[in-house]
N, C-alpha and C positions, 0 to 999 in steps of 0.2 A: 315283472318285465313286460307282461301280456300286453304292450301296443298293438293296436290293429294296425297305426301309419309306419310302421315298419315295411320299409323297401320289400317288394318282392324279386324271387329268382328264378330267371326264364333261362333254361337249358334248348339250346341252338345247335341243331347241325346239317349241318347245310356245306358242301364239299363247295362249293362257290363261293370265294371272298367277300366280293364287292354284296353278291349278296346278302350274305350272312352281316357284314356292315351294315348295310341298310335295314336291315331285323335288329341287331343292335340298336344306334340311331331309334329307332322309334321303340321300342324296350325302355331305355335310358329316359324318352322325352317322359315319356307316362308314366315314371316311378322306378321301374328297376331298379333291381341295385345290383344284384351281383349275377354274371349273365358267364355261362361257363358255354364253350364253343367248339365246336366239334367237325373235322371235316371226314375222320374216317369212323368208324365202325368202332373199332375195339379201344379207341380213344370216347365215344361217346358212352358206350358202357360202362368203360372205367369212369367216367363224369358221375352219370347213374349211384354205382355202388358208392362211390367217394362225399359224395354231395345229399342234402334235400333240394329239393324241385316240389317250385310252385305251379309251373305248367311249363310246357317244352313245343316246340317247333320243330317237327324233325321234317327233312326233303329224304322221299321215299328211296329215290335212286341217289348212290353214292357213286365215289368212283372205285375204281376198280370192280365196275359190276355187284360190287353192295349195295345191301340195303338196309334200308331203317327197322322190317320189321324187328329184329331181336330187342333193338332200344325200346320199340313199343311196349312190348311183348313186358322187357325190367316194368315200364313208370306204369303199364296195365295193373302186375301183381302190388304194386307202392302204390298205388291208387292218387297218379300225379294225372293231372288232366294236359292232353296231347290236340296237337293239329300235325297233318300234314302238306304242308307247303307242298306243292309242287309241281313241274310241268307235265309229270307222267299222264297220255290220255290213258296207258293200258288201265285194267281191272283192276282194284285194292284190294289186298285180301281179305276175302269175305271177315274176316274175324273183326275185322276193323270200318267195319261198314257203320258203323253211328258216328266214328270220328269226324269231325268237321277237315272238309278239305281246303286248303286257298290253292287256289289255281295260279297255278303264274304264268303269265305275269302279274303282279297283285298292286292296286295301290296300296299307297300309307294309309290310308283310310280303313281300307280294305283289312290291314293285317292288325292295326290298331281295336278294330271292332272283335276283329275275330282271338284277343289278345285279353282286351278287356270278357271278352266269352270267359275263356280260359278259365281267367284268373277269379270273377263272379265276387269274388267276397274284396275286391280290393275299393279302397277308398275311390268314390267319382269326383272326378270334377267335376261340377252346373254343366251338363249336357244336351241335347233337345236328342239325343240320339231314342229316349222317348215317343216322341213321338211320330217315329217313322215307324 
């Protein structure tokens, strides 16, 4: 059953419901199948442990002063590609200096581009992105 056309699974860690829904819409539009959404660190860590993900989008700062760094650590250990989606102006933990950062507010096109980069092996629709 090794079909390369399978939908991909994306984990979204975002404490603002509206932003999470917006991200979900874009993920589904470009072929995402399973979407895990977590607003809290504990929920996100559970999702990382209990399911396998093709990619993840993490808001660095969550409610109650939590950060998504422990999730990033777990994802790195499992070699799951991820990007930070954040409005945070402060420096990002140096351990993640090579991780892509999508600054809020972002456009849907920027989000889609970020997701396609993370997935990498996604079946591409004919797009003119290569010329850019």
